[in-house]
DRENVOLUM-260670 format. One record per residue (C-alpha): x, y, z. Coordinates in Angstrom, 2 decimals. Layout:
<nodes>
{{X,Y,Z}}
...
</nodes>
This chain:
<nodes>
{{-55.00,185.22,221.84}}
{{-55.68,183.98,225.36}}
{{-55.26,180.24,225.28}}
{{-57.29,177.46,226.85}}
{{-54.28,175.15,226.60}}
{{-50.56,175.77,226.35}}
{{-48.71,173.00,224.49}}
{{-44.93,173.09,224.76}}
{{-43.21,171.22,221.94}}
{{-44.16,171.04,218.26}}
{{-43.05,167.50,217.47}}
{{-45.33,164.59,216.67}}
{{-47.05,164.48,220.06}}
{{-47.46,168.23,220.48}}
{{-48.76,168.68,216.94}}
{{-51.27,165.85,217.35}}
{{-52.48,167.20,220.71}}
{{-52.89,170.68,219.19}}
{{-54.91,169.24,216.32}}
{{-57.26,167.26,218.56}}
{{-57.91,170.34,220.70}}
{{-57.95,172.91,217.90}}
{{-60.47,171.09,215.75}}
{{-62.75,170.91,218.77}}
{{-62.74,174.69,219.03}}
{{-60.32,175.17,221.94}}
{{-57.74,177.96,221.84}}
{{-54.24,176.53,221.74}}
{{-50.83,178.15,222.08}}
{{-48.24,175.80,220.57}}
{{-44.70,176.76,221.62}}
{{-41.80,175.41,219.56}}
{{-38.15,176.25,220.27}}
{{-36.96,175.60,216.72}}
{{-37.35,178.75,214.66}}
{{-35.82,180.94,217.35}}
{{-32.29,180.22,216.15}}
{{-31.99,177.23,218.48}}
{{-32.52,173.55,217.79}}
{{-31.66,170.19,219.28}}
{{-28.51,168.28,218.26}}
{{-30.56,165.92,216.07}}
{{-32.92,168.28,214.23}}
{{-32.09,169.58,210.77}}
{{-34.79,172.23,210.27}}
{{-37.55,174.25,211.91}}
{{-40.66,172.45,210.63}}
{{-43.22,170.98,213.00}}
{{-43.22,167.20,213.45}}
{{-39.77,166.77,211.91}}
{{-38.69,163.13,211.66}}
{{-35.10,162.94,212.90}}
{{-34.36,159.20,212.78}}
{{-36.03,156.85,210.31}}
{{-38.72,157.94,207.84}}
{{-40.79,154.84,208.62}}
{{-43.90,154.53,210.77}}
{{-43.28,150.77,210.63}}
{{-45.89,148.15,209.72}}
{{-49.25,149.30,208.39}}
{{-50.77,145.83,208.79}}
{{-53.76,146.32,211.10}}
{{-54.74,142.64,210.97}}
{{-51.64,141.05,212.50}}
{{-49.36,143.81,213.79}}
{{-49.73,145.90,216.95}}
{{-48.31,149.10,215.45}}
{{-50.49,148.63,212.36}}
{{-53.47,148.33,214.70}}
{{-52.40,151.55,216.39}}
{{-52.35,153.21,212.94}}
{{-55.93,152.05,212.36}}
{{-57.19,153.29,215.73}}
{{-55.52,156.67,215.26}}
{{-57.05,157.06,211.80}}
{{-60.46,156.46,213.35}}
{{-59.70,159.32,215.76}}
{{-59.00,161.67,212.82}}
{{-55.28,161.77,213.62}}
{{-53.39,164.61,211.97}}
{{-50.15,162.61,212.02}}
{{-51.69,159.62,210.25}}
{{-53.45,161.84,207.71}}
{{-50.21,163.66,206.92}}
{{-48.35,160.35,206.69}}
{{-50.87,159.05,204.17}}
{{-50.37,162.15,202.01}}
{{-46.55,161.93,202.23}}
{{-46.33,158.14,201.76}}
{{-43.50,156.59,199.75}}
{{-43.15,152.89,198.75}}
{{-41.97,150.62,201.59}}
{{-43.66,147.25,201.14}}
{{-46.08,146.58,203.98}}
{{-44.60,149.44,206.03}}
{{-45.78,153.06,206.11}}
{{-42.86,155.31,205.16}}
{{-43.00,158.99,204.24}}
{{-41.21,161.82,202.51}}
{{-40.00,163.75,205.56}}
{{-40.33,167.21,204.05}}
{{-43.79,166.63,202.61}}
{{-44.94,165.14,205.92}}
{{-43.68,168.03,208.09}}
{{-45.07,170.66,205.70}}
{{-48.49,169.00,205.71}}
{{-48.64,168.91,209.53}}
{{-47.68,172.58,209.80}}
{{-50.08,173.66,207.06}}
{{-53.03,171.85,208.64}}
{{-52.36,173.34,212.08}}
{{-51.74,176.82,210.69}}
{{-55.14,176.67,208.97}}
{{-56.92,176.38,212.34}}
{{-57.71,179.96,213.45}}
{{-57.74,179.04,217.14}}
{{-54.24,177.46,217.08}}
{{-51.38,179.91,217.53}}
{{-47.91,178.58,216.66}}
{{-45.27,180.55,218.53}}
{{-41.54,180.14,218.01}}
{{-40.24,180.49,221.54}}
{{-38.18,178.60,224.10}}
{{-39.93,177.79,227.37}}
{{-37.46,177.32,230.22}}
{{-39.71,176.42,233.14}}
{{-42.90,174.52,233.83}}
{{-45.82,176.97,234.03}}
{{-47.10,177.44,237.58}}
{{-50.71,177.70,236.42}}
{{-52.85,177.08,233.39}}
{{-53.69,173.90,231.52}}
{{-50.43,172.70,229.99}}
{{-49.20,169.78,227.89}}
{{-45.46,169.11,227.88}}
{{-44.55,167.39,224.61}}
{{-40.92,168.39,224.26}}
{{-39.82,164.89,223.38}}
{{-36.64,163.02,224.14}}
{{-34.48,166.06,223.28}}
{{-35.93,168.43,225.87}}
{{-33.76,171.52,226.37}}
{{-31.60,171.44,229.50}}
{{-33.34,174.39,231.15}}
{{-36.83,172.89,230.88}}
{{-35.52,169.43,231.75}}
{{-34.04,170.92,234.93}}
{{-37.37,172.52,235.79}}
{{-39.14,169.19,235.27}}
{{-36.58,167.48,237.50}}
{{-37.16,170.01,240.28}}
{{-40.93,169.61,240.01}}
{{-40.87,165.83,240.10}}
{{-38.20,165.47,242.74}}
{{-36.57,162.74,240.65}}
{{-33.90,162.64,237.99}}
{{-34.95,161.83,234.44}}
{{-33.87,158.56,232.97}}
{{-31.94,158.66,229.72}}
{{-30.84,156.54,226.78}}
{{-29.05,157.02,223.47}}
{{-30.82,157.14,220.11}}
{{-28.84,156.93,216.89}}
{{-29.59,158.14,213.34}}
{{-29.11,156.08,210.17}}
{{-27.28,157.40,207.09}}
{{-29.10,158.43,203.88}}
{{-27.65,157.61,200.43}}
{{-28.30,159.28,197.07}}
{{-30.08,156.74,194.81}}
{{-28.04,157.58,191.73}}
{{-24.81,156.61,193.51}}
{{-25.95,153.00,194.17}}
{{-24.66,150.33,191.76}}
{{-27.73,148.41,190.63}}
{{-25.57,145.96,188.67}}
{{-24.68,144.60,192.11}}
{{-27.80,145.48,194.12}}
{{-31.41,144.58,193.29}}
{{-34.92,145.68,194.18}}
{{-37.06,143.35,196.31}}
{{-39.18,143.15,199.44}}
{{-38.50,140.24,201.80}}
{{-40.53,137.19,200.73}}
{{-41.90,139.47,197.96}}
{{-44.35,141.05,200.40}}
{{-46.23,144.11,199.16}}
{{-47.35,144.92,195.65}}
{{-43.99,146.37,194.61}}
{{-40.30,145.68,195.21}}
{{-39.64,148.46,197.67}}
{{-36.13,147.88,199.06}}
{{-32.68,148.10,197.50}}
{{-30.66,145.08,198.63}}
{{-26.87,144.93,198.84}}
{{-25.54,141.32,199.06}}
{{-22.53,140.09,200.99}}
{{-20.84,136.71,200.85}}
{{-19.41,135.21,204.04}}
{{-15.92,136.63,203.57}}
{{-17.25,140.13,202.92}}
{{-19.56,139.93,205.91}}
{{-16.86,138.80,208.33}}
{{-14.56,141.61,207.15}}
{{-17.37,144.14,207.55}}
{{-18.22,142.85,211.02}}
{{-14.61,143.17,212.15}}
{{-14.36,146.67,210.68}}
{{-17.42,147.73,212.71}}
{{-15.69,146.54,215.86}}
{{-12.43,148.29,214.95}}
{{-13.95,151.52,213.58}}
{{-13.36,154.85,215.32}}
{{-16.41,155.84,217.34}}
{{-17.69,159.08,218.78}}
{{-16.24,159.55,222.27}}
{{-18.68,159.69,225.16}}
{{-18.81,162.71,227.40}}
{{-18.53,162.04,231.12}}
{{-22.25,162.58,231.73}}
{{-23.13,160.16,228.93}}
{{-20.91,157.25,229.89}}
{{-23.49,155.28,231.89}}
{{-26.50,155.95,229.66}}
{{-28.06,152.75,228.25}}
{{-29.24,152.23,224.67}}
{{-32.82,151.43,223.73}}
{{-32.73,148.13,221.81}}
{{-34.98,149.45,219.03}}
{{-32.34,152.02,218.03}}
{{-29.20,150.06,218.87}}
{{-26.19,151.38,216.89}}
{{-24.98,148.91,214.29}}
{{-21.54,148.63,215.87}}
{{-23.02,147.91,219.30}}
{{-25.08,145.09,217.78}}
{{-21.87,143.77,216.22}}
{{-20.28,143.60,219.67}}
{{-22.96,141.13,220.77}}
{{-21.62,138.40,218.48}}
{{-20.58,137.67,214.91}}
{{-24.04,136.36,213.95}}
{{-26.13,139.08,215.61}}
{{-26.37,141.31,212.54}}
{{-27.36,138.36,210.32}}
{{-30.40,137.83,212.54}}
{{-31.11,141.56,212.70}}
{{-30.77,144.39,210.15}}
{{-28.57,142.31,207.79}}
{{-30.89,139.29,207.68}}
{{-30.67,137.61,204.24}}
{{-33.65,135.24,204.43}}
{{-36.45,135.72,201.92}}
{{-34.29,137.74,199.52}}
{{-33.34,135.92,196.29}}
{{-30.48,137.72,194.56}}
{{-31.27,137.55,190.81}}
{{-27.66,138.41,189.98}}
{{-26.71,135.01,191.44}}
{{-29.23,133.01,189.40}}
{{-28.24,129.55,188.09}}
{{-30.03,126.77,186.23}}
{{-30.64,125.09,189.56}}
{{-31.81,128.33,191.18}}
{{-33.32,130.47,188.39}}
{{-34.64,133.09,190.82}}
{{-31.27,133.48,192.51}}
{{-29.81,132.55,195.86}}
{{-29.78,134.09,199.31}}
{{-26.66,136.02,200.22}}
{{-24.80,135.37,203.48}}
{{-25.95,138.83,204.64}}
{{-27.88,141.71,203.08}}
{{-27.86,145.47,203.70}}
{{-31.26,146.99,202.86}}
{{-32.05,150.57,201.87}}
{{-35.55,152.06,202.04}}
{{-36.88,155.00,200.02}}
{{-36.72,158.21,202.07}}
{{-38.50,160.78,199.86}}
{{-41.30,160.82,197.28}}
{{-38.92,161.51,194.42}}
{{-37.03,158.34,195.20}}
{{-33.70,160.18,195.17}}
{{-32.83,159.47,198.82}}
{{-32.60,156.04,200.46}}
{{-31.83,155.32,204.10}}
{{-29.79,152.37,205.33}}
{{-32.27,150.28,207.31}}
{{-31.10,149.54,210.84}}
{{-27.76,151.27,210.30}}
{{-28.00,153.89,213.03}}
{{-24.47,154.49,214.22}}
{{-22.05,156.37,216.43}}
{{-19.09,155.85,214.11}}
{{-17.24,159.05,213.21}}
{{-18.32,160.53,209.88}}
{{-15.11,159.80,207.96}}
{{-15.18,156.23,209.27}}
{{-18.78,155.82,208.12}}
{{-17.93,156.89,204.57}}
{{-14.91,154.59,204.43}}
{{-16.64,151.56,205.93}}
{{-20.05,151.82,204.25}}
{{-18.36,152.11,200.85}}
{{-17.02,148.58,201.39}}
{{-20.60,147.29,201.13}}
{{-21.17,145.71,197.69}}
{{-23.07,148.16,195.52}}
{{-22.19,151.15,197.70}}
{{-18.55,151.48,196.61}}
{{-19.30,154.91,195.12}}
{{-22.08,155.89,197.51}}
{{-22.70,159.58,198.13}}
{{-24.34,160.41,201.44}}
{{-27.04,163.04,201.88}}
{{-26.75,162.54,205.63}}
{{-24.40,160.51,207.78}}
{{-25.36,158.77,210.99}}
{{-25.33,160.53,214.32}}
{{-25.97,160.05,218.01}}
{{-27.94,162.02,220.56}}
{{-29.11,161.51,224.12}}
{{-32.79,161.01,224.81}}
{{-34.47,161.74,228.13}}
{{-37.76,160.55,229.58}}
{{-39.51,160.63,232.92}}
{{-40.48,157.68,235.12}}
{{-44.12,157.97,234.12}}
{{-45.54,155.02,236.12}}
{{-44.43,156.83,239.30}}
{{-44.88,160.48,238.34}}
{{-48.06,160.54,236.25}}
{{-51.67,159.61,237.00}}
{{-53.84,157.61,234.62}}
{{-54.62,160.79,232.67}}
{{-50.95,161.64,232.05}}
{{-51.08,164.43,234.65}}
{{-48.15,165.18,236.89}}
{{-49.29,164.04,240.33}}
{{-47.57,166.95,242.07}}
{{-48.92,169.52,239.58}}
{{-52.10,168.18,237.91}}
{{-52.48,171.20,235.64}}
{{-49.52,169.77,233.69}}
{{-49.83,166.79,231.36}}
{{-47.02,165.00,229.58}}
{{-47.24,163.51,226.10}}
{{-45.02,161.78,223.59}}
{{-41.60,160.23,223.99}}
{{-40.79,162.15,227.15}}
{{-43.31,159.81,228.85}}
{{-41.21,156.77,227.90}}
{{-43.12,155.52,224.89}}
{{-40.86,154.73,221.95}}
{{-41.48,155.34,218.26}}
{{-43.05,157.96,216.03}}
{{-46.52,156.42,216.05}}
{{-46.54,155.75,219.78}}
{{-45.43,159.33,220.48}}
{{-48.21,160.75,218.31}}
{{-50.73,158.35,219.88}}
{{-49.93,159.57,223.38}}
{{-50.21,163.15,222.11}}
{{-53.59,162.29,220.65}}
{{-54.82,160.91,223.96}}
{{-53.42,163.87,225.90}}
{{-55.38,166.17,223.60}}
{{-58.58,164.19,224.06}}
{{-58.15,164.05,227.84}}
{{-57.65,167.81,227.97}}
{{-60.67,168.48,225.76}}
{{-62.84,166.35,228.05}}
{{-61.50,168.14,231.12}}
{{-62.14,171.60,229.67}}
{{-65.86,170.85,229.14}}
{{-66.19,169.32,232.61}}
{{-66.66,165.79,231.31}}
{{-65.51,162.47,232.71}}
{{-62.64,160.99,230.74}}
{{-63.16,157.42,229.66}}
{{-59.86,155.73,228.85}}
{{-59.72,153.54,225.74}}
{{-60.18,149.86,226.63}}
{{-56.97,148.10,227.54}}
{{-57.76,145.59,224.82}}
{{-57.08,148.31,222.21}}
{{-53.65,149.46,221.09}}
{{-54.30,152.96,222.46}}
{{-55.48,151.60,225.79}}
{{-52.66,149.08,226.15}}
{{-50.04,151.76,225.46}}
{{-51.63,154.24,227.88}}
{{-51.96,151.65,230.62}}
{{-48.32,150.63,230.30}}
{{-47.09,154.22,230.60}}
{{-49.34,155.25,233.46}}
{{-48.90,152.42,235.90}}
{{-48.77,148.93,234.43}}
{{-45.02,148.98,233.76}}
{{-42.49,148.06,236.43}}
{{-41.36,151.44,237.76}}
{{-37.93,150.28,238.89}}
{{-36.98,148.93,235.47}}
{{-39.04,151.33,233.34}}
{{-37.57,151.70,229.85}}
{{-38.84,153.01,226.49}}
{{-41.34,150.66,224.90}}
{{-42.93,150.29,221.46}}
{{-46.53,149.13,221.28}}
{{-46.71,145.34,221.08}}
{{-49.19,142.59,221.83}}
{{-47.33,141.84,225.05}}
{{-48.92,145.01,226.50}}
{{-52.44,143.70,225.83}}
{{-54.46,141.62,228.31}}
{{-53.62,137.97,227.46}}
{{-55.88,135.70,225.42}}
{{-55.60,132.30,227.09}}
{{-58.45,130.67,225.18}}
{{-57.01,131.32,221.72}}
{{-54.39,129.20,219.98}}
{{-51.00,130.88,219.73}}
{{-51.01,131.02,215.92}}
{{-54.37,132.81,215.95}}
{{-53.67,135.34,218.70}}
{{-52.55,138.28,216.55}}
{{-55.74,138.19,214.52}}
{{-57.75,137.73,217.73}}
{{-56.09,140.72,219.38}}
{{-56.82,142.99,216.42}}
{{-60.39,141.76,215.99}}
{{-61.19,142.32,219.66}}
{{-59.62,145.77,219.60}}
{{-61.59,146.88,216.54}}
{{-64.83,145.83,218.18}}
{{-64.12,147.58,221.46}}
{{-62.75,150.81,219.99}}
{{-66.15,151.71,218.49}}
{{-68.10,152.51,221.68}}
{{-65.09,154.38,223.04}}
{{-64.95,156.58,219.95}}
{{-68.62,157.45,220.48}}
{{-67.79,158.68,224.00}}
{{-65.23,161.26,222.85}}
{{-65.77,165.00,223.13}}
{{-67.02,165.92,219.65}}
{{-65.22,168.31,217.34}}
{{-66.71,171.76,216.94}}
</nodes>
């Protein structure tokens, strides 16, 4: 099949871009390296849109949360990623979490059902010289293609580390010590397993994180910064003894019923709490929330089994560390995600410097829509900057400070400010304004075939 568009990379962004183009009748060649016998250091399988870190798409609250608003806008755009996430959803309170395998299989099945989308298992080593192309190879771009991108841009890629959290088998968790609850009892069900620590246990655990044997850096990795959203647990511990208690081990809003007394019949807060979130639909796998790590595997097993309730924990996957790369998009890309020095090439997903599953898919969605508009000779109308899609796109393509450009999740700080609204009412005001202004933009999109 002769393609209209060549998409390189079958992750979240590439799959979403292929869907937006394919359902509009364009011929798409989707190239994915995994399946050729090669894969990145972080991937486990060959499925499209594999989730390699958390299984959570974060908050699904579209009334008060920027990422929840992004979910809502993407659903209105008939997003493949959001549709697959809905089908693969597992309990996670007010968050949207998925069964990884069900999610990946649904994405691949939906794309494979489009007759004009050809999924090819192949490694692409260089940027194509001609032809409409979307580069969506993500933060784990193969060295050969990364080198080609570097030569084309005339600038080195930036880089940061991303770490993976461990996954525990549910049956190995001691529920006589742990309990099920969502913080402040949010959500209709009690979706998290909570492991309590008293002060003495917490201080011993904190010290063990500092003393634990870590993965050694290679010379080329030694000066690579971390992205705060995926900070390894032991690096957070280095920032101070209380840092974890105000981060992933925050105890507030979690009454431990095992510690109930006459005075406190619902239980008391622990000094610190380790939370686990369901990782698959069967409920057999649970990931340790915020516990991404670069500790060596044997050290992880030893240390994490000192957590109350996890003394006999069996791990389906231990934590890991990999290097992520991204380009300096505010300098290199135009407002339509095109490489300024080679405008037949667009970039999408985390390689642009957005951070997070949903943000990556959202940029892929917009890259697909931009390309569809271009192919029919239309004039692309960017989503309003008052929407989550528009705010994210604007940040990537020029609004961010180029000299200090770092990966960024969507947040209300990227939106044009609301000076005439009281601070406590701003989140609702942001989402209400965005929902109003997304409607005429949706009507301007190139229709599906």
